[in-house]
N, C-alpha and C positions, 0 to 999 in steps of 0.2 A: 224570315225571323231575324230579329236584331241580336247583337252580341249578348245582351242581357238574357235573352231567352235561351241561347246556347249555353251560357254559363250555368243556368239553373238546371240544365239537363244533367250535369255532373252530380248534382245532389240526389238524383234518383237511384244511384248505385250504392248499395250498402257495403259491399265487400271492400272497396278501397278504404272506407272509413273504419271497418273492422281491422284491416291491416295496419292502418295508421295508428289506431288505438293500441294495437298489439305492440307496435314499435315504440310508441311513446311511453306506455306503461312499463314495457320491458326495459327501456333505457333508464327509467327511474327505479328499476329493481322491483317493481310490483308485478311479478310473473303471474300470480293468480288473477289479478285484474286484467292483465294482458290476454291471458287465455279466455277469460270471461267475455271480454269485449269482442274478441274474434269469434267465439262460439255464438254470441248473441247475433252477430252479423250473419253467420251461417244459418242459424235457426230462423232468423227473420226471413231469409230468402226461401228456405225450405217450406216454411209455413205459408208464405205468399204463393208459392207454386201450387200448393195443395188447395188453398182457399180459392184462388182465382182460376186455376186450371181445372179443378174438379168441381167445386161448388158453382162456379159461374159458367165455365165453358163445357163442363161435363166431359172432359178429356181424361180417360182412364190412365193415359201415359203420364199425366201430371203427378199422380201419386207414385207410380213405379219409378219414375225418373226424377223425382223431386230432389234427390241428392245431387243432381247435376246443376241445379239452378244457381247455387253460389258460384260455380265455375263460369256459367253463362253470364252471370252478373259481372264478374271480373273481366272476362273477355270483352263484354260490351263496353265497359269503361275504357279498356285499352283501345278499342276501335274508335270510340268517341274522342279520346285524347289524341290519337294519331291523326284524326281527321283535321286537326288544326295545323298540321305540318306542311300542307300543300294547298295551293289554290286550284289545282287540277282535280277533276273527278270524272268518273265514268258513269254513264247512265244509258241503259238500253243499247250497249255496244258502241257508243260514241263517247269521245273525250271532249270535255268542256273545261272552261276556266272561269273562276270568279274574277271579275274585273273591278275597277273603281266604282263605287256607289252600289255595289252588289249586283252589277250587271253580269249576266252569264253569256259567254260567247263560245261557240264551237271551236275546237282547235283545228280540226280538219273537216272539210266538206267536199 
């Protein structure tokens, strides 16, 4: 996948945008708007968990644990962001490195 595809992945996470909206609106003194933007991001993820998890996948845990989905969304964004800090990665117990031109090379064999 090219860099444009990776950059688009960051747009799939609602919680960072909710936090950014909270910070921006709060910095401008609009605390009601700040809380509203953060709440909308949380509600978005809870509703998505219920709709996709229960309605599509029929997973009963999707309803009982839907309150965890905003945290999962935030941690997913953090993991995605941290993935840009190194060219090394692990897959199936082996270490690899992204090289020039997107080539993948094992670090040890």
